[in-house]
C-alpha positions, -999 to +999 in steps of 0.1 A: +130+101+427+130+137+416+096+154+409+091+161+372+082+196+360+071+208+325+075+244+315+056+257+284+065+292+273+074+310+241+102+330+257+135+312+258+147+334+287+117+323+308+124+287+299+160+289+308+153+308+341+127+283+353+150+254+343+179+268+364+156+278+393+138+245+397+167+222+388+183+238+419+152+229+438+155+192+429+130+190+400+136+171+368+127+200+344+116+196+308+110+228+288+093+235+254+082+267+236+056+247+217+021+241+233+015+213+209+048+196+219+039+203+256+006+184+252+023+156+235+049+153+263+020+152+288+003+124+269+036+104+268+047+110+304+035+123+338+045+155+354+040+166+390+041+203+380+032+222+348+041+259+344+022+273+314+023+307+297-010+324+290-004+336+255+018+319+228+019+322+191-009+301+175-023+289+208-039+304+239-025+293+272-060+290+287-068+262+262-035+246+270-043+246+307-077+231+301-062+204+280-034+197+305-059+193+332-080+169+311-050+147+301-032+148+334-056+157+363-030+148+388-005+176+377-003+208+396-008+236+370+005+271+375-003+298+349+023+325+342+014+357+322+028+390+312-008+403+310-021+400+346-057+406+356-081+393+382-104+382+353-076+361+337-067+346+371-104+336+375-105+319+341-071+301+346-084+286+379-117+277+364-099+257+337-078+238+362-048+260+373-039+259+410-023+294+410-014+323+388+017+344+387+024+376+366+056+383+347+082+394+354+088+374+385+118+368+408+131+333+417+117+336+451+082+345+438+080+315+413+093+291+439+068+303+465+039+302+440+048+266+430+050+254+466+017+270+474+001+254+444+014+220+452+001+223+488-033+235+475-034+206+451-029+181+480-053+197+504-082+207+481-106+182+464-120+207+441-087+223+431-087+261+428-122+268+416-138+264+450-110+284+466-113+313+441-151+314+444-148+318+482-122+346+477-146+364+453-176+358+475-157+373+505-144+402+483-108+396+493-088+413+466-062+412+453-057+374+454-023+364+470-006+356+437-012+390+422-004+413+451+017+444+445+054+438+448+075+450+478+105+474+471+132+447+474+113+425+451+110+453+425+149+457+427+154+420+421+129+420+392+146+450+376+181+435+380+174+398+371+145+399+348+135+432+332+170+445+324+181+411+311+151+407+289+157+441+273+191+429+261+178+397+247+149+411+227+152+408+189+167+439+173+136+445+152+114+445+182+137+470+199+137+493+169+099+492+165+092+497+202+118+524+204+100+544+176+066+539+193+081+552+226+093+584+210+059+589+194+041+581+227+060+607+246+054+631+217+017+625+221+020+635+257+039+667+248+014+675+220-016+670+244+000+690+271+006+719+247-029+717+233-046+717+267-025+746+282-016+770+253-042+796+263-048+788+300-023+808+319-040+842+314-073+827+329-060+802+355-025+813+364+009+797+358+008+773+386-025+755+378-016+756+341+016+737+348-002+713+369-028+705+342+000+703+316+019+677+337-014+657+344-021+652+307+015+647+297+015+616+319-005+599+291+028+595+273+045+573+298+012+554+304+013+544+268+049+534+270+045+512+301+010+498+296+009+495+258+045+484+257+075+504+242+112+510+248+120+544+263+156+556+267+150+573+300+132+543+315+159+520+302+184+539+324+173+514+351+193+487+333+222+501+354+207+479+381+213+447+360+248+458+351+257+464+388+242+430+396+264+415+369+234+401+350+244+420+318+275+435+305+282+473+304+288+473+267+256+454+260+237+479+281+252+509+263+245+493+229+208+489+236+207+525+250+221+539+217+196+520+196+166+530+218+179+566+219+181+569+181+147+552+176+131+574+202+144+604+182+129+589+150+095+584+167+095+619+182+103+634+147+074+615+132+051+630+157+065+665+152+059+662+115+024+648+120+017+679+141+030+703+115+014+687+084-020+682+102-024+719+105-035+716+141-010+742+150-034+767+135-058+762+164-068+794+180-057+816+151-022+801+152-019+805+190-012+768+194+017+770+169+030+802+186+030+783+220+049+754+205+075+777+191+078+795+225+083+762+243+111+753+219+128+788+223+126+785+261+143+751+260+172+760+238+176+793+258+186+773+290+222+773+300+241+740+299+242+736+336+206+746+341+194+721+315+215+693+329+204+698+366+167+700+355+172+668+336+185+651+368+154+659+386+132+648+356+146+613+352+148+607+389+110+611+389+104+592+355+124+562+367+105+563+400+073+562+380+086+531+360+098+516+392+065+519+410+046+508+379+065+475+381+052+471+417+016+470+405+000+439+391-030+456+377-035+484+350-052+508+373-023+506+398+002+513+371-018+543+360-017+559+394+020+549+398+029+568+367+005+598+370+019+615+401+057+614+394+052+625+357+028+652+367+053+664+392+083+666+368+064+685+342+047+709+366+081+716+383+097+724+349+123+696+346+137+685+313+132+652+295+155+644+265+129+623+246+101+648+252+125+676+239+131+654+208+094+663+201+091+698+215+122+714+199+118+699+164+082+708+164+092+744+172+119+743+145+094+731+118+069+758+127+094+785+129+113+776+096+084+763+075+054+782+088+073+814+096+060+817+132+083+841+150+099+835+185+089+854+216+097+891+217+132+900+230+147+866+222+174+861+196+156+845+167+188+827+155+191+805+186+164+781+175+180+756+150+193+721+148+227+729+161+215+748+192+190+719+198+217+694+200+244+714+218+223+737+241+197+712+251+198+676+240+233+669+251+231+684+286+196+670+292+206+635+281+235+636+305+213+648+333+187+622+325+213+595+328+224+607+361+189+611+375+177+576+364+209+556+366+224+570+398+195+583+419+172+553+412+191+524+396+223+526+417+205+537+448+181+508+449+209+483+439+229+496+468+200+495+493+186+460+484+210+441+462+246+450+470+245+435+506+237+401+492+266+401+468+291+407+495 
């Protein structure tokens, strides 16, 4: 007789994935996106394994775990969560869970976690609490279920989970998160300009660029950790397309929506900067620095801008890629910081960042009358030159840098051999 499994999660893609994975493993799988229905099913029937999401609308998964353990003490409970932390793992195990797994996860990871949890249930009389207390006592962190991911596992996660989930998210969510991402990158750009606008004369160009890149990394930290949809990071969806998990047209449609909404968010931040009057800092020196940045960006040649953009999104997508490897927030911060600091300090070009930098310069030049740098044609800063001289070549370069040098490269290294 097949073992029975109950999966409680508010995300249909997770329910369907678990159903397919564990049906193939020989389980009789029942799924529900309602914790109330899940508790009723447990009361009416017995399940060998219960997979439960941590946070669902109207109900906290921790409470579900505690109630499941009370109603069905013989069930092996595994907590799954998109918000991993050691503290949450501790709480889950205190309430009766045998193990804890962070989203997104690969089929291999969830199968291994369930098998370990079942073995632990059989061999331990006190379930997971005693085990976890011994782990804490011996200071053995991180616990096995929240270790950082290996490169091949990241590739599988990006291809089979992250990219697929992006195409199935509700349109309203994509629009809102896209606008937020544009604003978040704008915050990074505004902070970078504010910190460095008068530094070069005292600390030199090199250190100024390093510090500018260091603080700019806040933008991608907000995107990855707070949650938002960034066009350049979404270039990694190429991996899902090559793995035939999503269609090319579906990927491009989402790219277009995220690109447009990133632009909206960036413009909002540029307007906020202008109308706040913060550009008057230092007797207008901050505003003059913002205008100079915009002039320098539209003054690049098409080829220069595109090549700089390739290097940029190569590093940006590596930052996102490495952040996926980490289970904890502090690891994500370090994974993001160094590549983003590097791309800004080097002088590479990011299309979403430029959606803030150049419009901010245009607003200040046009509405506040701040002139461009000496010796530069004052007519080159405008909306037409912004799109033609910078945004188009930088977008092309970003697509190549993220899609080819990261997405395609790791697909070829880790996933393509298994498809042959």
